[in-house]
C-alpha positions as CSV (number, residue, x, y, z in Angstrom):
1,X,-12.2,-8.5,5.8
2,X,-15.1,-9.9,7.7
3,X,-15.6,-10.9,11.3
4,X,-15.7,-14.6,10.2
5,X,-13.1,-16.5,12.3
6,X,-12.5,-19.1,9.5
7,X,-9.2,-18.5,7.6
8,X,-9.4,-17.8,3.9
9,X,-7.1,-19.6,1.5
10,X,-6.1,-18.3,-1.9
11,X,-4.4,-20.8,-4.1
12,X,-2.4,-19.4,-7.0
13,X,-0.8,-21.0,-10.0
14,X,1.1,-18.0,-11.4
15,X,1.9,-14.4,-10.9
16,X,0.9,-12.6,-14.1
17,X,2.1,-9.1,-13.3
18,X,3.2,-6.7,-10.6
19,X,2.9,-3.0,-10.8
20,X,2.8,0.0,-8.5
21,X,-0.3,2.2,-7.8
22,X,-1.1,5.0,-5.3
23,X,2.0,7.0,-6.5
24,X,4.3,4.1,-5.8
25,X,3.0,3.4,-2.3
26,X,1.3,0.1,-3.1
27,X,2.1,-3.0,-5.2
28,X,-0.7,-4.5,-7.3
29,X,0.0,-8.2,-7.9
30,X,-2.1,-9.9,-10.5
31,X,-2.2,-13.6,-9.8
32,X,-4.0,-16.5,-11.5
33,X,-5.7,-19.4,-9.7
34,X,-6.1,-23.0,-10.6
35,X,-9.6,-22.3,-12.0
36,X,-8.1,-19.7,-14.4
37,X,-9.6,-16.8,-12.5
38,X,-7.6,-13.6,-11.7
39,X,-7.2,-12.0,-8.4
40,X,-5.4,-8.7,-7.6
41,X,-3.4,-8.5,-4.3
42,X,-2.9,-4.9,-3.1
43,X,0.2,-4.8,-0.9
44,X,1.5,-1.6,0.8
45,X,5.2,-1.2,0.3
46,X,5.9,-1.6,4.0
47,X,4.2,-4.9,4.1
48,X,5.8,-6.0,0.8
49,X,9.3,-5.8,2.3
50,X,8.2,-8.0,5.2
51,X,6.5,-10.4,2.8
52,X,9.7,-10.7,0.6
53,X,11.8,-11.4,3.7
54,X,9.4,-14.1,5.0
55,X,9.0,-15.7,1.5
56,X,12.7,-15.8,1.1
57,X,13.2,-17.5,4.5
58,X,10.4,-20.0,3.9
59,X,11.8,-20.8,0.4
60,X,15.3,-21.4,1.9
61,X,13.8,-23.7,4.5
62,X,11.8,-25.6,1.9
63,X,14.9,-26.1,-0.3
64,X,16.8,-27.5,2.7
65,X,13.9,-29.8,3.6
66,X,13.8,-31.1,-0.1
67,X,17.5,-31.7,0.0
68,X,17.2,-33.7,3.2
69,X,14.2,-35.6,1.9
70,X,16.0,-36.5,-1.3
71,X,18.8,-37.9,0.9
72,X,16.3,-39.9,3.0
73,X,16.9,-37.7,6.0
74,X,14.5,-35.7,8.1
75,X,15.0,-32.0,9.0
76,X,15.9,-31.4,12.7
77,X,12.9,-30.4,14.8
78,X,13.0,-26.9,16.2
79,X,12.5,-26.6,20.0
């Protein structure tokens, strides 16, 4: 990481493979981008657990929003 304050965005179109490295301590996720390029994400197992939880929660919220949108309703605003 650099000291650049601008956020970096990585757009992916698919997850090609996930394997373990470092004796099982790290996940190596191979992902493909819209330009056809490949990027490897190295994720420590501790961070992977948190990522899975947050992805699951966000996916559930997204599904709820899509259901409401398809019914012509808006999701309730959080305080």
